[in-house]
Every structure is written in structure tokens, then in C-alpha cells.
N, C-alpha and C positions, 0 to 999 in steps of 0.2 A: 609340417604344420601341426599345432596342437589344437585339439577340439575338446572343450570341457563340457562334461555331461552331468546333469543333475539326476539324482535318485539311483545311482549305482551303489549298491550296498553289499553285494556278495559276488561269489564266483559265477553264479548263474547269470547275474547281470552282465558280467564281463563277456560271457559266452554269447548272450543275446545281442549285445552291442557289436561284437565282432561279426556276428551273422548279418546284422543290418549293414555294416560297412562292406562286407563281402558281396552281399546282394546288390548293393549300389555300385559295385565294381570300383571301390576306392581302396587302393593298396595301403595297408597299415604296417607300421614298424612295431608298435606296441600298444597294448591296452591294459590299463590298470583302473582301479576304482576312481571314477570321476574324470578320467582323462584318456583320450585316444591320440596317439601320434601317427600321422599319416606320412607316407613317403614323399608326397608332393602336395602343393596347394590344391584345394578343392574348388572347382569352378562354382559360380553362384547358383546356377540351376541345379547342379548335383547336390549342393549344400541344402537347397530347399527340399529336395527329395529326401535327403538324410534326416533333416529336421522333422519332416512329416512322419517318416518311419519311426523315428525315436519317440515322438509324442504318442503315436499309435500303440507303442509298446510300453508306455509308462515312463519314458525318460524325457529329458528336455535339454537342449543345448544351452549352455550358459555363455552369455556374451559379455556380461558385466564383470569387471574385476573384483568388485566387492562380493558378488555372489559366488565367484570362483573361490575366493578366500573362505567364505562360510562353508561351502561344500567341502573344501579341503579339510577344514577343522572337523566337520561332521564325520568324514571318512576316517580321519585319524582316530577319533574317539571310538567309533564303531569297531575298527580293527583292534584297538587296544583292549576293549572289553571282550571281544570275541576270542582273544588269545588266552583268556582266563589266567592271567599272570600279573595281577595288580598287587603290589606290595602294600602292606598295612600303612606304611608311611608315604605312600604315593601322593604327589602334589600335582594336580591337573595343571596349575599355572606353570610350573617348571617344565613339565612334560611338553605342553603345547609350545611354549617359548622355544624350547630346544629343537622341536621338530619343524617349526615354521620359521624360526629365526626372526621373530618379531616380539616386541614387548607385549607381555600378557595383558596389560591394562588396555592397550589399543585393540587387541584381539577381542577381549571381553566386551568392550564398548561397541565395536562394530557388530559383533554377533548379537548382542542384546537389542540394539537398535533395529536390526533387520529381522530378527526371529521372534521378538517379543517374549523371550525367555533367556535366562542367564546361561552361560556356559556350564556352570555348576549344576543348574537344574536339568539341563539337557543330559549331562553326564549321569546324574542320578537316575533320571527316567530310563535311560538306556541300560544302566546296571540292573534296574528293577525288571525290565523286560527280559534281560538275560537270566535273572533269577527265576522268573516265571518259566522260561524255557527249560532250564535245568531241573526245576521241580517236576515238570511234566515228564521229562525223560527218566527221572528217578535213578540217574546214574551216580549222583553224589548226595551225601548227607547235607543237611543245612550247615553244619560246621565246616565241611569241605567247601561248599559254595561260598560261605563267608570268607574263607581264607583265599580262595581263588579270585575274588572280586574286591579284595582290599578292605574288608570290614574288620574292625578291631575285635568284634565279638558277634556271636549269633544274636544277642539281644539288640545290638546296633542295627544289624541287617533286618531283623524282625520289626523293629520300631519304624525304620524307614519304609519297609515294605507296607506296613499297615497304614502309615501316613499317606502313602501314594495310592494304594489300592483299596483301602478300607477293610482289608482282611489280613489275618495273620498268614504266614506261609502255609501252615497246616490247613486252615480254613480254605485257602485258595486251592489247594490240591483236591479238596473234596467237592469243589464246584463242578457243575456240568458244563457251564459256559466259562471258559478260562480267560476271556477278555484280553487276549493278546493283541498287541498292536504291531503293525509292520514297521520296520526301522525307518522307512522313508516317510512315515506319517507324522513325524515330529517337526 
């Protein structure tokens, strides 16, 4: 049985969800972002306990197929950005269509109608959050960050960063409150 779970965005989330299922004594085959596959069907009462535990930990079971699709899209985007391997000629439309095997226009329409933000805006917001993270870690130069996240130039990254945050990357690094957002807050 597959159980779809909202707000899983990292490996710690996977560990937390595995623990919830173990504590509920539900044998699992696999756990990945947004999805748990169990060895058997889960009885109704046990599912209610799981759902309560998931909610208490900041997760939520997804029952609706549209919401499952949206969560899958979000997870794919988050993973792509976290890999820090986005080519300069990267096209979100082609990438998502190939990963989900659906027409991009229908994916985009479904996402926008349910999230009140376009896929492109979601992608850009997450890239900017990753830029903030990388700036704070101070591991890469702005030029390296631009290259890893598919920006054609440092100027393009800086311009987009300023449009979203109101600060240049340099000004952002000097702030005491770095105004970072969690990935599941979008």
C-alpha cells in the first residue's frame, strides 16, 4: 500500500516518518520524499493513529490525487535544486514533463490553481532560498553559486535575488536576521 505524505522535504523527514511508522508497528517496504510503501494494507484505526502522529510531527497524509501530484512536483523541484547541478539552459517545463510524464501545461495549470503561485515562481523562490543558504555557509563564491543554480550570470542572480528579498546578496550576508524560510512553507 502506498501512503502519500505532505511536507517531507529532506532526509531527516524520511527518518522521522520511518520512526512514526515503526512506532505504530506498520511494516514498510520503502520510504522516499512524499511517499511510504507498506508491506500490507493499513487497518482504519491504525491509519488514524498514523495520521495523528504525522500531523503532530508536522506532516500530513495526502488523500487527494491532485494534492499528491502537487507534492510530487514540489519534491522533484526541491531535489533538483538541492543537487546544485542546474545547467544554464535548464528548462523547468521539459524537466518536469520528463519526470512526471505529463504535459507541462496541465501540470502548470493544476499547480497554479491549487497553490496560488506559478511553477516558475515556486522554482525561483526555492532557488533564492538555496542561494541564501549557500551565502550563509560561505563555501562558494557568488559566481560558483550562479553556475550551480543555472543562472546565466552573477548579475542575473543578483537581480533576481534583489527582486525577491529586497537586498543584494552582499547586503543579505551582512544582515543579522537572514530571513530564511523553511522549504515546506511555500
